[in-house]
C-alpha positions in Angstrom: 0.0 0.0 0.0 1.3 3.5 -0.8 2.2 5.8 2.0 4.0 2.9 3.8 7.7 2.2 3.8 8.5 5.5 2.1 6.2 5.0 -0.9 4.4 8.2 -1.9 0.7 8.5 -1.6 -0.8 8.5 -5.1 -3.2 11.3 -5.9 -5.6 11.7 -8.8 -6.8 15.3 -9.4 -10.4 15.4 -10.7 -11.2 19.0 -11.7 -13.0 20.3 -14.8 -11.2 23.6 -15.1 -7.8 22.8 -16.9 -6.0 25.8 -15.3 -7.2 24.8 -11.8 -6.4 21.2 -12.4 -2.8 22.0 -13.4 -2.5 24.2 -10.2 -3.8 21.4 -8.0 -1.4 18.9 -9.6 1.5 21.4 -8.9 0.3 21.8 -5.3 0.2 18.1 -4.7 3.7 17.7 -6.2 5.1 20.3 -3.7 4.0 18.2 -0.7 6.6 15.6 0.4 5.2 12.1 0.4 2.6 12.7 -2.3 2.7 12.3 -6.0 0.0 13.3 -8.6 -0.4 10.3 -10.8 -2.8 12.0 -13.2 -5.7 14.4 -13.7 -9.2 14.1 -15.0 -11.6 16.8 -16.1 -14.8 14.7 -15.9 -16.2 11.8 -13.9 -15.9 9.5 -17.0 -12.2 10.4 -17.3 -11.7 9.8 -13.6 -13.2 6.3 -13.9 -10.9 5.5 -16.9 -7.8 6.8 -15.0 -8.7 4.6 -12.0 -9.0 1.5 -14.2 -5.4 2.2 -15.5 -3.6 3.5 -12.5 -3.5 2.6 -8.8 -4.7 5.6 -6.7 -4.8 6.1 -3.0 -6.5 9.5 -2.8 -8.8 11.5 -5.0 -8.6 15.3 -4.9 -12.2 15.6 -6.2 -14.1 18.7 -7.4 -17.7 18.0 -6.5 -19.1 20.1 -9.5 -18.1 18.1 -12.6 -19.8 18.6 -16.0 -21.1 15.0 -16.2 -21.7 13.9 -12.6 -21.8 15.3 -9.1 -18.7 14.4 -7.2 -20.5 12.5 -4.5 -22.4 10.5 -7.1 -19.0 9.6 -8.6 -17.6 8.6 -5.2 -20.7 6.4 -4.6 -20.4 4.6 -7.9 -16.6 4.1 -7.4 -17.3 2.5 -3.9 -19.9 0.2 -5.5 -17.3 -0.7 -8.2 -14.8 -1.8 -5.6 -12.5 1.3 -5.7 -11.3 2.2 -2.2 -9.4 5.4 -2.7 -10.1 8.0 -0.1 -11.5 11.4 -1.1 -10.6 15.0 -0.3 -13.5 17.0 -1.7 -12.9 20.4 -3.3 -16.0 22.6 -3.4 -17.3 26.1 -3.0 -20.7 24.6 -1.8 -21.2 25.1 2.0 -24.2 22.8 2.2 -23.7 20.7 5.4 -26.1 18.0 4.1 -23.5 17.4 1.3 -20.8 17.2 4.0 -22.7 14.7 6.0 -23.4 12.5 2.9 -19.8 12.6 2.0 -18.7 11.0 5.3 -20.2 7.7 4.3 -18.5 7.7 0.9 -14.9 7.9 2.1 -14.6 11.7 2.0 -12.0 12.4 4.7 -11.6 16.1 4.2 -13.3 19.1 2.6 -11.4 22.0 1.1 -13.4 25.1 0.3 -12.6 27.2 -2.8 -10.7 29.4 -3.1 -7.9 27.8 -1.2 -4.2 28.4 -0.9 -1.3 25.9 -1.3 -0.8 26.2 2.5 -4.4 25.0 3.1 -4.1 22.0 0.9 -0.7 21.1 2.3 -2.2 21.1 5.8 -5.0 18.7 4.7 -2.6 16.4 2.9 -0.1 16.3 5.8 -2.9 15.5 8.2 -4.2 12.8 5.9 -0.7 11.2 5.7 -0.5 11.2 9.5 -3.9 9.5 9.7 -2.9 6.8 7.2 0.4 6.2 9.0 -1.4 5.4 12.3 -1.1 1.6 12.5 -1.3 -1.1 15.1 -3.8 -1.5 17.9 -5.1 1.5 19.8 -4.5 1.3 23.6 -7.9 2.8 24.2 -10.5 5.5 23.4 -8.1 8.4 23.7 -5.8 6.9 21.0 -8.7 6.3 18.6 -9.9 9.9 19.2 -6.4 11.2 18.6 -6.1 9.3 15.3 -9.4 10.7 14.0 -8.4 14.2 15.3 -5.4 14.3 13.0 -7.9 14.7 10.1 -9.7 17.7 11.7 -7.9 20.9 11.0 -7.9 23.6 13.6 -9.2 27.1 12.7 -7.9 28.8 9.5 -4.2 29.4 9.4 -3.2 32.5 11.4 -2.7 35.6 9.2 0.6 37.5 9.6 0.5 40.0 12.5 -1.4 43.1 11.8 -3.5 41.7 9.0 -7.2 41.1 9.5 -9.4 38.6 7.7 -12.2 41.1 6.8 -9.7 43.5 5.3 -8.0 40.7 3.4 -11.4 39.6 2.0 -12.0 43.2 0.8 -8.6 43.4 -0.8 -9.1 40.0 -2.4 -12.5 40.9 -3.9 -11.2 44.2 -5.2 -8.2 42.6 -6.9 -10.2 39.6 -8.2 -12.9 41.9 -9.7 -10.4 44.2 -11.4 -10.2 43.6 -15.2 -6.6 44.8 -15.2 -3.9 44.9 -12.6 -4.0 47.4 -9.7 -1.3 49.2 -7.8 -1.1 49.3 -4.1 -2.4 52.9 -4.3 -5.4 51.8 -6.4 -6.3 49.1 -3.9 -5.8 51.4 -1.0 -8.2 53.9 -2.5 -10.8 51.3 -3.3 -10.7 49.6 0.1 -10.1 52.7 2.3 -6.7 51.8 3.8 -3.3 53.3 3.5 -1.0 52.4 0.6 1.5 50.8 2.9 -1.2 48.7 4.5 -2.6 47.7 1.0 0.9 46.6 -0.1 1.2 44.3 3.0 -2.1 42.6 2.1 -1.1 42.4 -1.6 2.3 40.8 -0.8 0.5 38.3 1.5 -1.7 37.3 -1.5 1.5 37.0 -3.7 3.1 34.8 -1.1 0.0 32.6 -1.0 0.1 32.2 -4.8 -3.2 34.1 -5.3 -1.7 37.3 -6.9 1.2 38.1 -9.1 3.1 41.4 -9.3 5.1 43.1 -12.1 6.6 46.6 -12.5 4.4 49.0 -14.4 6.5 51.2 -16.7 5.7 54.4 -18.5 5.4 56.5 -15.4 7.8 59.3 -14.4 10.3 58.2 -11.9 10.5 54.7 -10.4 8.1 52.1 -12.0 5.2 51.2 -9.7 4.4 47.6 -8.9 1.2 46.4 -10.4 -0.7 43.4 -8.8 -3.2 41.1 -10.6 -5.3 38.2 -9.4 -4.0 34.8 -10.5 -7.1 33.4 -12.2 -7.6 29.6 -12.1 -5.2 28.9 -9.4 -8.1 29.1 -7.0 -11.3 28.6 -8.9 -14.4 29.7 -7.0 -17.8 28.6 -8.1 
């Protein structure tokens, strides 16, 4: 079985947006102990890939063009496939979450997500898989299950607040062209220096890119733009 004796955990990325699929494959490849063995853009492609390739874990977008992700998971279980599932979704319907538990969905990742969020889920999943042997009692069983449950969202750097980050994110995402820190500051109602801190945080998280903007007098200003597709929301 993969994940034992140093073998990597084999992941199939199932995501209909090609840009997002490539980003998720890249994310998986950056986590030690995991290898992306393929990608599929539809449920039918995922089934074909599973017939060809041994897979331990599906990184499964629930909104596929030909089938709902949970329906796919159910049919895979019925067909004897036992890969675990990390569901990727923007849906926040807890009934869907409950249904997924019985189908081998071990984690949910809400879009849009950063590399750090997915890395945390994968590392926890690897720890969960690595727990072998007999539990000494209830506490050890609880501890094994608790490794799958992430704590609250990753702490923001000191001085940054989640509501302001959300406003900066939306401003940048909705802009047709890149924005400077001054442009974001004006739109959000914060200082240019503060805006730059939030923008640099988004760059570090892989959600924004920056480039010098030439053609102005004096030093070129940095322009920031949203990285579309890396974090696809629905």
